[in-house]
N, C-alpha and C positions, 0 to 999 in steps of 0.2 A: 520478921522475916519480910524481905520483898526481893525484887531483882537483881537489883544492886547488891545485895548480901549474898544471893545465891552465887553470882558471879565472884566474888571474893572468898568463897568457899570452895566454889571450882577451883579457883587458881589453889587455893590450899592444899586439896585434896592432892592434884597435880604435881606441886611443890614435895610433898609429901611422899609421893611414887618416886619421884627420880630422885630426891635426896636418900630413899632408903633404900633404893637398887645400886646406886652408887656406893654406899657404905659398904653394903656387902660385896660389890665388887673390890674394892679396897681392902679388906679383909681378906679376901681370897689372895688378893695379891701381893699383900705385906706380911701375912698370918701363917709360917709355914703349916701346912697339915689342915690348915682351917676349911671343914666344910658342911654343908648343913642339908637335912634330908629334906625330901621333896613334901612331906607334909607341912614342918618349918615354913618352907619357904611360900607356899600356897598360903596359911594361914597369915603370914607375915604380910605378904601384900594387901592381905583384905585389912588388914588391923591398921595398915598404914592410909589406909580410907576411912575407916570405922572411927578411930580414936580421935583424930583432927576433928572428924564431922562433928563428934560427941562432945569437946573442947571449945569448940565453935559455937556451937547453940549453946554451951553454959555461960560462956564469957557474953554473950546478945542476952542472956536470963530468957532466951525462948521457953516457952513450952515443948518438952521435947516429942511427946506423943501425940500432939498436934501439928507441928514440923515435921514430925516422919511422916504425919498421915495413917497411924494405924487405929483404923476405924471398924467396925463390925459390919460384915454384910450378911444377906443371906445365904445359908447351905446350898440354894440351888444356884446363886451364884456360882460359889466355886465349883459345884458338881461341872458345869459349863463351862467354867475356863477347861477343864481339860479338853474335850474335845476340839476346842478353839485353838489350843496350842500346838496339838498334832495336826491340825491342819495347814497351820503357818510353818510347821518347818521343811516342808519340801522347797519353800521361800527361801527358808535361811540357807541350806542344802545347794540351791542354783548358787546363791552369792557366793557361797564359798567356794563354787567349783569357778564361777568366774573370776574370782580372787588369784586362785592359783593357775592361773595363765600365767601371771607374771611373779608369783612370791609361794612363797612354803607352806604347807598346811600346819598351825600352829600346833593345834591337840594332837596331830598325826607326829610330831615330832620329840614329843614328851611322852607317849602312851607307856615306853618301856618303863619311864621311871616311875610313872601312876600305877601299873599292876605291879610292881616289885613290893610294894606295902600292900597292909590290908584293908579289903575291900570297904570294910565298914568304915573304917577310919576315911577311906579317901571319898567314901559317898558323904559321909557327914561335913567332909570339909569345903567338896566341890558341888556339892549337891543342895545343901542345906544351910551350911554357913555362908558361903560366898553369895547366894543368891540374895541372902537376908541382909546382907551389908550391903551390898549395891543396889538393893531397893530400897532403902532407908535412906541410902546417899543422892539416889538417882532421881526414882520417882516419889522419895518422900521430901528430904530438905530442899535440895538443889530445885525440883518442881513445884515445890510449896512454895517458893518466893519468886520464880519466873511467872507463875500465873497470878502474880498479882499485878502482873502490867497489863491485867485483863484481856491479854490475846493469845489465848488458847493454843490456837493450832500453831503460833509460833513457839509458845511455851515447849509445847510437845516434841517439836521439832529439833528445837536446838536440845532440850534434854537428850534429844536421842544422839544426836551430833557427839555431843560432850561425853554420854557414854560410851561409843563408839570410840571417839579419840582416847578415853580413858584407857584402853588396850595397847596404845601405841604398837600397833603392826597393822598393815594394810588387808592380811587374811582375816581376822578379827574386826578389824573397823565395820567393814560392809554388812556382816551378818548381825553384830552385836545393834548397828545402828536401826536396822530392820527389827530387831526385839526388842529395843527401845522405843521406835514408833508405836508396836500394837500395845505393847505393856503401859507404854505412856497413855494411850485412849482407855485403854481397858481400866489404870485406875483414876484418871478422870470422873467417865461414867460412871462406876462405884463409890468413888471418893475416899477409897481405900487401897493402901499398896498391899493388902491380904491377897487379892484376887492374882495380882503381877506378879508377887514371891512365889502363892503356889504355881504358877505358869513357867517362872523361871526355875525355879525348882526340878519340874515337870524335864524341862529343857536339858540342864545340867546334869540331872539326874539319870536321864536316857541314857545321855553319852557315856555317862561314868558306868553304866550296866552294861552297854556295845563294847567296851575297852576292855571290860573283865571278862564278859559271857565268850566273846571271839577274837583273847588277846593273841591265841597263836597265830589266826588268820592276818589279825590284822599288823602282827609284827614283822610278817613275811612282806604282806602289801608294803608299809612300810620302805622295805629296801627297793621296791620296785620303784623305776622313774616311768609317771605316766608321761603320753607324746600329750604335745597339745591338741592333738585330733580326738585322743581318747579324753583329755578333758572336757574339750567342746561338745562330745555327745553325751558324756553325763551332766553339761549342763544344759541342752536342749530339753532333755527327759525331763529333768526336774522343771523343768521353764513352763514344758507342756502340762507336767501334773499342777504345778502350783498356780496354771491360771484356776481351776477346778477349784482345788482345794482353798486356796484363798478366798474366793465367791464365797465358798462355803462358811468360811471362818467370820466373812463379814456378816453374813446374815446371822449368826451367832452371836457375834457382838450388840447385833440390833434388839436380841432375844433379851441378853444378859442385860440391856439397859433399860429394858420393858419390865424388866424381874425387878430392879432396883429403885428404889422411893426417888424420885426425881432424876434418874437415870439419863430418860429419855430428852429432858430440860439441858442434862449436862450434854449428852452425844450432839445436839441441834446447836447447843450454844460453841459448840467446835468450831462447827464451819461458817457462824454468822458471820456478816460481815461488820457488823458494829458491834465496839470491843464490850466484854461482860466484863460489869463489876462485881458481880459476886453472884457466885453459883451454891446452893444449897439444896436442901430438901422440902422449902418452902416453892421455891423460886427461883426467876433470872431478874436483877436489878441490871441496867446497862447505863454505862458513863463513858467519860474521856479516856481513850488510851493513853499509856504513859508509855515511854521506853525500854524496850524491852534488854537492851545489847549495855553492856556497861565494860568498863577500861578492862578490868582486871578478867572479865570472862574472854575475852576476846585476844588478850593476852594468851591468857592458859591454854586456851585452842590454837593459836597459831604457833606457839612450840609442841605441843602434842601432834600437830599435823605436819610440824618440819620432820618431827622422830618418826612419825610414819614413812615420809616421802624417801628420808636420808634411808630406812630399815629396807626398802623397795630393790 
């Protein structure tokens, strides 16, 4: 797996998502009485990413565990991940409020259909299965190839953009991009997607728990239209809080790096000017960098970005 193959994989994932969604729309339009449950719709979307990724890795005869970067980490690293994630949530909320100035809140628009199902089923799909698939695909297989360019900073940034664009709407793009950046750094310094999976699970799990816990209040608020002034107030409130919480989160990220063998080397390597050839638990070797962009990746990102713009 290399950066070019990562570009092809991202294109395959985007094509799969578009083909799958259009396939459902075709059935809705052509088959009388056709409908699917919310649970099916959510699982379907994740499987449209997971299955092509597994097939892609199998065709390339890649080591699945290595490509997905599923490696053991210390228990203390996982424990430190919990406050780290909660501390970046105000920044995510700020991004969410900012996009609401020009587009709808996607989660709020589907919360009624979510709470109409059983909590345990929705929690598993949204907070466990979904994060697992997305971490395996983005912080796992795609990032695994991108980092072979030896340009870690660019690789983390690009996989975050890819992750945001995969949602194909502006509202989720911005805060998903932020999540992708932080989880990308977290997975790099730990050498594993397990901490990023835990962090992603906490984010989605907190949202799911809130929707079910306050479903009546959320249902009433969903019918209210916030003015731009009110949205701006929320934005500046979270912006102020996020300055402090994000600063503390970065400190905890450094603590996590110190906690994992080779973690500080990995963290420093992200911000090195010299391209990094190899990072492992033994040390770092430096070599000439290679091109990180590929035509398939740029094509998939262009199509996804165009869809995001058209939906505004």
